[in-house]
N, C-alpha and C positions, 0 to 999 in steps of 0.2 A: 299303743298309748305313746310311745316314742316317737313313731311317726307323726301323730297328732300334735305332738308337743311342738314338731317345728313346721307346722301346716304352713305358716306365713309370718312376715314380721308385721304384724298389725299394733307395733309399739315404737315408742320413740320421742324425741323430742323433749320439751320440758312438760311433762305428763300428769304432773299432779302435785297438790301443796307439798309433797314432802319431796319435790324436785328428784324426780326420776328422769334423768337427763340421758339423752342420746348416746353420750359414750357410756353411763353404766348400761343402757340396752344392749349395746356393742361387747362390752365387757362380760355380759349374761351368755351372749350367744358364743363367745370365744371359749366360755367356761364348758358350754353344753357341748361343743362341736370342735373344740380345738382351733388352733391358727391355720388359716389358708390364705396365703397372700395374693391379692388381686381378685377373688372371687365375689360373689354377693355373700351376703352374711347368711343369707337364708335362702332357700330354692336354689342352692350354688351349682348344682349339674343340671345341665341343661342345653339346649339346643336351639338354634335360630330357624325362624321360618318367615315365609314370605307368601302373601296371596292377594284376597280381595274380598270385599263385601258387597254383596246384590242386596240393596234395601228393596224390601217388599212394598213399602210406601203406607204401609199399616200402621206404623208407628208414628207417623208424621200428625194424626190427629191429636195426640197426646204431647208429643215435643215439638219445640221448633227447629233442634237440632239439624244441622244441615245433612249429618250421615244419616237421616232417616227418609230422605226425599228419595223419592223413586231413582235408583242409578247405582253406579260400581264406584268403588272407593277403594284406595289401596289400603293394605293391611299389613305391618310388620310385628310378628309376635314370637313368643317364647313357649317352648314346652318345657317343664322341669319336675323334679321330684322335691318334696320338702326336706328342710333340714340344711345345716350349713355345711354339709361335707360333700365336698365336689367329687371325691372318687368312689363313694358309696356303690355297691351292688345294687343293682335294680332288684326291687322285691315287689310283690302284688300288694301288700299292705301299704307300702308306704304312700301318702298323700300324692297325687298328681295334682300339676296345674298349667294351667294356659292362661299368659298375659297376652294383650292385644293392644296395639296403637293402630287407631282408625285415622286416616289422612284425607277428609273431604276438601274439595276447593274451599279457598277462603282464608286459608292459614289456622284455623281452628282444628284442634284434634281432641280425640278421646281415648283415654288409656284406662283399662281394667284389667285388672285379674282373678281369675276364676279357680275354684279348687273342687275336687272330685269328692265332696264332702256336703252333707245338707245342713249343715249349722257349723259355727266355728266355737272351738271349745272354752273360749273365756269371753266375756263380754267387758272388760275393761282393760287399758294398759296395764295398770298395776297386777291384775290377774295374771297376764300374761308373763310379765316380769317373774312374778312368784312362780308360776307354772315351769319357767326355763329353769330357776334354780331348784325346783322341786326334783326334776328329771335330769338333771346334769349328773354325770357319772360320779360315784365316790371314789378319789385317788386310790383309797385303798383296795377295793375291789375291781374297778373299772365299771360298775353297773350301778344304776341309781338305788338311793339307799328307801328301801319300802317304806320306812317308819317316816319318811318326809314325804313322799306321795301320799300316804293315808293322811297325813296332817294336812297337806295341801286341799285335798279332795274334801273334808270335813270341813274346812273353812270356805270352799268354795262349791255348794252344792248344785250351782248352775252349771258347773264344769262336768258334774258326776251325771246330770241330766243330758248333756250334750253329747258325752263321750257314749253313753248307752244309745243315742241315735246313731251316731258316726259308725259304731261297730256293726249296725243292720244294713249299713248301706250296701248297694250291689258292688261288687269288685269285678271289672271285665277283664278282657284279654291285653288290653294295652289301652295307649293314649288315642287312638283313633276310635275307638269304641266307646268312650268313657264321656259322659256327662259332665260338665263343669258349671259350678254354681257361682255366681257373684254374692258373696254371705253377708253383705251390707247392704242395707236400704239406701236409696236415694230418692229424688223426687224430678219427676219430668216436667216440665213447663210448657204449657202451647203458648200459642201467637197471642193469644187474648191475657197472658198471664196467670192463667190457673193453673194448678198443680196438683200432681197426683202422686202418693208414695208407690215405688217399685222396686222390684229386685228383677235380676236377669239372669240367664242362663243360657249354655249352649248345648244343644243336644246333637249326637251324630245322626247323620243321614245314613250313613253305612250300616249294616247289620251290627247287631251287639252280639258277641260270645261271651259268656261267663270264662273267668280265668281257668286255665288247666290246673286240675290238682296237684300234677307233679310239677316239682321245682325245677327250673332251668338248669341245662347241662354245667356242669363243672367249668368254670372259666367263662362262661357267658354272662359278664356283669353288667353288659349293656345291653340286655336283651330286650327291653322294653322301647329303649331309643332306637335301637337297630332295625326292630319291626317296624316301628311309624317310618323312619327314614326310608327303608326298601318300599312300603305301602304309598308314600308320598311318591317316588320316584316311578312307581307302576301306573298310578293314577291319583290325580287331586283328591283330599280328602275334605268332607265336607259337615259342618255343622250349622243346624237352625238356631239363630239368635231369639229367644224366647221371652218375653216381658210379661212379668206377673204385676198386675195392680193390686195394691193393697186396699183394705178397707178401713173404716173407723175400728180402732181398737187392735189393730196389729201392730207389734211392735216395731219402730223404724230405731231404736236405740239399744237395742240389745242383740247380739248376732247368734248369740247360743239359741234363740227363740225361733222356731219354724212357723212360717205363715200356715193357718189351716188350707187342708185341699179345698179345690172348688174354686180358688180364686181367677177371676178374669183372665185370660192370657190371651196376648197378641203377638204372632210370629212377624217379627220384624225385619227378617232377611235371612240370607244364607253367608255364612262365613265359608270361603274356599281357601285351600292352604296346596300350593303346587310346588313350593321349593324348599329344602331343607340346607343348611350350611352351619359349620362349627361356629360356635359363638367366640370364637377366638380371632375371627375374621368378619363374622355376619352381621347383618345391620341391627340386629338386637343388643349386640354388646354394649354399645355407649348409651342405650335408651334405660330411664328410671322409671319403671312403670308405676308412676305416682299415682293412686286412685283419685286425687282432687285435680290432675289435668281433666278438665270437662269444658265441652262446649257450650256456649250459649242453648238452653233448652234441657240441660241437665244439671242438677244442683246436689249438692250434699245433703244428707238428713240430719239429724240430731244424733246419729251415731257417734259417739266420742273417738272410736277405732278409728274413724276416716283421718282425722288430723295426726293420730299418732301414727298411722301407717305412712303418711306423707313424711313424718319427721323422719322415721326409720329409715324409709327408704332412700332420702336426701343424705343421710349422713353414712350409710352402706355404699352410694353411691360415690361421694367423696372419698373414703376411703381406699376403694378398688381402684379409682383413679389415680391416687398418689402411689398405688402399689402397682402400676400396669405393667412395668419393665421388669417386675420380677417375678411377675404371675408364670408359673408351668403352663404347658398346654391342659386345654380340659380333655375330660374323659371321652366325650363323645365325638366322632369325627366322620362326619357323613362322607366322606369321600372313601373312606375305606370299608364301606358297606358294599356288600355285592345284592343286587337287585336279584330278588327271587330266591334268596339264600342269606344264610348268616355271614357276617363277616368273620 
């Protein structure tokens, strides 16, 4: 439950008639996670990666975006764990994420963030804010107040349903064999101007292994990141980009609602990651993975969380830019990871 609470910052901006501002949302993250100067307010623990996307050309029929033309474009990405605590120990149940920035020729780009959960636990910025408050530690006990959690879930039955789906998800051995889902709907627009509702995912090419039952060794607080970094150093890791096409009646404005099984899917291409670097100096450090940075051919849906995400990401980016000279080193340091073994 706590890991889902920090799944990612799908909130912010002037979000409602009640004036749920960016600063109030940042304050809620601070109350939930503490103050960590210079770090992202959510998905604070991460590592930069680079690679490329090889388009299959199959998505070009439904989107005029240059990234889907057959060919090869650079990618700058980031793997991370949910939550605003940059030095949290890695744990199997913590939500994992991948953020990608596609850089096709011509100056346009596409940024997207995906998570290893099937749905998002709330469907509004207000709901996310109230969830943060409900799950924030009580100063007297250091733990969330069960009464507040119970009241929140009673007021948000959509969250209770979403959490039941999230609880059933497959938890794999690490980042490299995780599938990641873009939880919001978007619209693809073709060359003639016709549009279709879509969601997308990346699915690992490498074999999937279930997470081990035993806990990591004492002191192995970065085991998920260390394993990923070592694997990339040995051989590039790959994920297939799968686009799912929605039908009439499929929800496009509620990220807690999954689409039915059996929807048409298109294999848009393959993401290859071949280098990892610390986010203290890596290429992802200065990137705001705003989901509304979209090329012609991809448009936002009517999901209100998209504009909320964009606003929250912008405020988080501004704060950490102001604090960059005070920021301590990140927990994940690829240079210290031994290929073929633990760091």
